[in-house]
C-alpha positions in Angstrom: -7.9 -10.4 -9.9 -5.0 -8.4 -9.9 -4.8 -6.1 -7.3 -5.9 -8.3 -4.7 -3.9 -11.2 -5.2 -0.5 -9.0 -5.7 0.4 -6.0 -4.4 -2.6 -6.0 -1.7 -1.7 -9.1 -0.4 2.1 -7.8 -0.1 1.3 -4.7 1.2 -1.3 -6.1 3.4 1.4 -8.2 4.9 3.8 -4.8 5.3 1.6 -3.1 7.2 0.4 -6.3 9.5 4.0 -6.8 10.3 4.8 -3.1 11.0 2.0 -2.9 13.2 2.8 -5.9 15.2 6.3 -4.4 15.4 4.6 -0.9 16.6 2.4 -2.6 19.3 5.8 -4.5 20.6 7.8 -1.1 20.9 4.9 0.6 22.7 5.1 -2.1 25.7 8.8 -1.8 25.7 8.6 1.5 26.3 6.2 1.4 28.9 8.4 -1.0 30.6 11.3 1.3 30.3 9.4 4.1 31.7 8.2 2.1 34.5 11.5 0.4 35.4 13.6 3.4 34.5 15.0 3.9 38.3 16.5 -0.1 37.5 18.8 0.6 34.4 21.7 -0.3 36.7 19.9 -2.4 39.0 22.1 -5.8 39.0 18.5 -7.6 39.6 16.9 -6.3 36.4 16.5 -9.4 34.5 15.4 -7.0 31.0 18.6 -6.3 28.4 17.7 -4.3 25.2 19.9 -5.9 23.2 18.7 -4.7 19.6 16.0 -2.3 18.5 14.7 -2.0 14.8 15.8 1.8 13.2 13.0 2.5 11.0 12.6 6.4 10.3 9.0 7.7 11.9 6.4 9.9 10.0 6.7 13.3 10.8 3.1 14.2 11.9 3.3 17.7 12.3 1.5 18.2 9.2 -1.6 20.0 8.4 -3.9 21.4 5.2 -5.8 24.1 4.7 -9.3 23.8 3.5 -9.7 22.9 -0.2 -12.0 22.5 -2.7 -11.2 19.0 -5.0 -14.0 19.0 -7.1 -17.0 21.8 -7.9 -19.1 20.1 -10.9 -23.1 20.9 -11.3 -23.7 17.6 -9.8 -21.7 17.6 -6.7 -18.9 19.0 -4.9 -15.8 17.2 -2.9 -13.7 19.2 0.0 -10.7 18.6 1.9 -11.1 19.4 5.6 -8.4 18.5 7.3 -5.8 15.5 8.4 -4.5 13.9 11.3 -3.3 10.5 12.4 -5.5 7.8 14.1 -4.2 4.4 15.0 -1.0 4.9 13.2 -3.1 5.9 10.0 -3.0 9.2 8.2 -6.5 10.4 8.2 -8.3 12.8 5.2 -11.5 14.0 6.3 -13.7 15.2 3.1 -17.2 16.5 2.4 -18.9 15.6 -0.3 -22.5 17.2 -1.2 -24.9 15.5 -4.1 -26.1 18.8 -6.1 -28.7 16.7 -8.0 -32.2 15.5 -7.6 -30.9 11.9 -7.8 -28.8 9.2 -6.1 -25.1 9.1 -6.7 -22.0 7.2 -5.5 -18.8 8.7 -4.8 -15.4 5.9 -5.3 -12.2 5.9 -4.6 -9.2 3.6 -4.1 -11.2 0.6 -5.8 -10.8 -2.6 -7.9 -12.3 -0.9 -10.9 -10.2 2.3 -10.3 -7.8 3.1 -8.1 -5.5 5.9 -8.5 -4.1 7.0 -4.8 -0.5 8.5 -3.7 1.4 9.7 -1.5 4.2 11.9 -2.4 5.7 10.3 -5.3 4.3 6.8 -5.0 1.0 5.1 -5.3 -0.7 3.5 -2.6 -3.8 0.6 -2.3 -5.2 2.8 0.9 -7.5 5.7 0.6 -11.0 3.6 -0.1 -14.3 5.4 -0.4 -17.2 4.3 -1.2 -20.2 6.4 -0.3 -23.9 6.4 -1.7 -25.3 10.0 -1.6 -29.4 10.7 -1.6 -30.6 13.6 -3.7 -29.2 17.2 -2.0 -27.5 15.3 0.8 -23.9 15.7 2.2 -22.1 13.6 4.1 -18.3 13.7 5.8 -16.3 10.7 5.3 -13.0 9.2 7.0 -10.3 8.4 4.3 -7.5 6.2 5.8 -3.8 5.6 4.6 -1.9 3.0 7.0 1.2 5.1 7.6 3.5 2.2 8.3 3.1 1.0 4.6 4.7 3.9 3.7 8.0 3.0 5.1 8.3 0.4 2.3 8.6 3.4 0.3 10.9 5.9 2.4 8.1 8.4 3.2 8.7 10.4 6.1 7.3 13.4 5.3 3.6 13.8 3.8 4.5 16.4 1.5 1.3 15.6 -1.2 -2.2 13.4 -1.2 -3.5 12.3 -4.5 -6.9 10.5 -4.5 -8.8 9.4 -7.3 -12.3 9.9 -7.6 -15.1 8.4 -9.2 -18.7 10.2 -9.4 -21.7 7.5 -10.8 -25.2 7.7 -10.9 -26.5 5.1 -8.4 -30.1 5.0 -9.4 -32.4 1.5 -9.4 -35.6 0.7 -9.6 -37.7 -1.2 -6.8 -37.4 -4.5 -9.0 -34.2 -3.9 -10.4 -35.1 -4.2 -13.9 -33.9 -0.7 -14.4 -30.5 0.5 -13.4 -28.3 3.4 -13.8 -24.5 3.5 -12.9 -23.0 5.6 -15.6 -20.0 8.1 -15.5 -20.8 11.5 -14.0 -16.9 12.1 -13.4 -13.6 10.6 -13.3 -10.3 12.8 -11.6 -7.3 12.2 -10.0 -7.4 15.4 -7.5 -4.2 16.3 -5.3 -4.1 18.0 -1.7 -0.5 19.7 -0.9 0.3 19.9 2.9 1.8 22.1 5.0 4.8 20.0 4.2 5.2 19.8 0.4 7.9 22.8 -0.1 9.9 20.1 2.5 9.5 17.4 0.6 12.0 16.8 -3.0 9.5 14.7 -5.2 12.2 14.5 -7.2 14.2 11.9 -5.1 13.2 7.9 -5.5 13.4 6.8 -1.4 11.8 3.6 -2.5 15.3 1.8 -3.5 17.3 2.5 -0.1 14.3 2.3 1.8 13.5 -1.4 0.7 16.9 -2.9 0.7 17.4 -1.6 4.6 18.4 -4.4 6.4 15.9 -3.5 9.9 13.0 -2.4 8.0 13.4 -5.9 5.8 13.7 -7.7 9.1 10.5 -5.5 10.3 8.7 -6.7 7.2 9.2 -10.5 7.7 10.9 -10.0 3.6 14.4 -11.6 2.6 15.5 -10.0 -0.2 16.6 -12.6 -3.3 17.8 -9.9 -5.5 17.4 -6.7 -6.3 19.1 -4.0 -8.4 18.3 -0.8 -9.9 17.8 -0.5 -13.6 17.8 1.8 -16.8 17.4 -0.5 -19.2 13.8 0.4 -20.2 12.7 3.8 -20.9 10.1 4.3 -23.5 7.4 7.2 -24.1 7.8 8.6 -20.2 7.7 5.4 -18.7 10.6 3.7 -17.8 11.8 0.9 -15.0 13.7 1.9 -12.1 14.4 -1.0 -10.1 13.5 -4.9 -10.1 13.2 -6.8 -6.9 12.8 -10.9 -6.0 11.7 -11.1 -2.5 10.5 -14.2 -0.2 8.5 -13.8 2.9 8.0 -15.9 6.1 5.3 -17.6 4.4 7.5 -18.6 1.6 5.9 -16.5 -0.8 8.2 -15.4 -3.3 7.4 -12.1 -5.1 9.0 -9.9 -8.3 8.6 -6.3 -7.2 8.8 -3.7 -10.4 9.4 -0.7 -9.8 7.8 1.7 -12.6 7.9 5.8 -12.8 5.3 7.5 -15.3 7.0 10.7 -16.3 3.7 11.9 -18.5 1.3 14.3 -17.6 -1.5 12.0 -18.2 -3.1 9.0 -15.9 -1.9 5.6 -17.2 -2.1 2.1 -16.7 0.7 0.0 -16.9 0.0 -3.9 -17.8 1.7 -7.4 -17.3 0.5 -10.3 -18.7 1.6 -13.4 -19.9 3.9 -14.7 -17.3 6.4 -16.8 -17.7 8.5 -18.5 -14.9 12.0 -20.4 -15.8 11.0 -20.1 -19.6 7.8 -22.2 -19.3 4.1 -20.1 -20.1 3.0 -19.8 -16.1 -0.2 -17.6 -16.8 -1.7 -16.6 -20.4 -3.6 -13.6 -20.5 -3.7 -10.2 -18.0 -2.4 -11.1 -14.3 -2.2 -7.5 -12.9 -3.0 -3.4 -13.9 -1.7 -0.7 -11.7 -2.8 2.5 -12.2 -0.1 5.3 -12.2 -0.9 9.3 -12.1 1.2 11.7 -13.6 5.0 11.8 -12.5 4.3 9.1 -10.1 5.9 6.0 -9.2 4.1 2.3 -8.9 5.6 -0.9 -7.4 4.0 -3.6 -9.6 4.0 -6.9 -7.6 3.7 -10.3 -8.8 3.5 -13.1 -6.7 4.8 -16.2 -8.0 3.2 -18.8 -6.0 -0.2 -17.1 -7.1 0.8 -17.7 -11.0 1.5 -21.0 -10.2 -1.6 -22.0 -8.3 -3.7 -20.6 -11.3 -1.6 -22.7 -13.7 -3.4 -26.1 -12.4 -3.7 -27.7 -15.7 0.1 -27.4 -16.7 2.3 -29.9 -15.0 5.8 -28.6 -15.9 4.6 -25.2 -13.8 2.9 -27.3 -11.3 6.5 -29.2 -10.7 8.7 -25.7 -10.8 11.0 -25.0 -7.7 10.0 -21.6 -6.7 13.4 -21.7 -4.8 15.2 -21.7 -8.2 13.6 -18.8 -9.8 16.1 -17.7 -12.7 14.0 -15.8 -15.0 10.1 -14.5 -15.2 8.4 -13.0 -18.0 5.8 -10.8 -18.7 4.4 -9.1 -21.8 4.1 -5.1 -20.7 1.7 -2.8 -21.8 1.1 0.9 -20.7 -2.5 2.6 -21.4 -3.7 5.9 -21.2 -7.2 6.5 -19.6 -8.4 7.0 -23.3 -7.0 3.7 -23.5 -4.8 4.8 -26.5 -1.6 2.8 -26.2 1.7 4.3 -24.9 3.6 1.3 -24.6 3.1 -1.7 -27.4 2.9 -5.0 -26.1 6.8 -5.6 -25.2 8.0 -9.1 -24.1 10.3 -8.5 -20.7 12.6 -11.1 -19.2 14.0 -10.7 -15.7 16.8 -12.6 -14.6 17.6 -13.8 -11.2 
C-alpha cells in the first residue's frame, strides 16, 4: 500500500500543480509576445502583477553511451538523455542473451530505488519483457517539475534500481519461473556532474520557498531542520507538516543514508495525538548509498484506515500536536541497521 497512498500521491499532486502553472505561463508568454508593441498602450487590459519565481532546470546536459549492466544473461546500456514534455527522458537499450524469456523492471512497488543527484524519486518506471535473444530500447521518464521540490536545477547523476527476472510460464500457467537473476542500483553521470555539489542538501530551502509552495498548492504548518537522530549512518535531516488544497495533512520526514549500501527505511505503528492510528507496517523507502529520501505519511490516509478506532475517527486533523512512528532500517540483505525505535514528532 504504502508508496502509492503516501509519497506517490503527494508528489503526483506536485507534478500536476507544476504542469498547470507551466501551461499558464506558456500562454502568458505567447500573449506577451503577441502584444509586446502594446506594452505602453493605455488601452491594454492586461497587467502582469506577479510572476512565480521558481528556478528552472538547466537542460543543456548530455551523457556518453554507457554500459550499465553486462552479465551472462543480459546487457543494459544508457544511450542518451533529452527533455520531452517537461520530463527528463533517458533512453536505454536492453538485450536478453539467454534462450528463455526475461523481464527487466525499475521503479515498481516491489523495488523502487531510483534517484536524481542526491534525492530518491518515484519516477523512472521500467517494465520490459524480452524474448530469447531479443533487444529493445526503452524510454525512461522523470518529470522535471518534481525536481523543483528538491531544489534540483542541474542533472548531475541519474540512478536506476534495476531488477532482472526470469519470465517463464507454461501455457496453462501451472508452472512459472519469476526467479531473480540480478538486482543492482546503477549510476549514470552526466556532463553536468562536476558542476553539482552532491554535499549540499537543497531540499529544506526549496520546500520552504513561498513561490514554490504556492505553485504546489501546499501550506507549511511547521518545518524544522533536525539533528537529534543519527544512528549507524542514518540521520533525520528535517521534519515538516504540510497541508494541501484538498485539505490533506502530511508529515514529511527527510532521511539521509551515509552508508555505502542500499537500505530500506520503514515506518510502522503510526500514532496521532498519542492515539494508535495504524498498527503494523505503513511505509517503506529505499535509500541508495549516500542519498536522501523524503518519507511522506498522509495522516488522512492513516485515519481512513482506522475504521474500527472511534478515537482516531474523531481526531481533528486541523489540530495535530504529535505524530509517532516506529522507525526501523534494514540493509538489502534484511540485516538490521537501525533497531525498531519509537519516534515522536511534536507540532
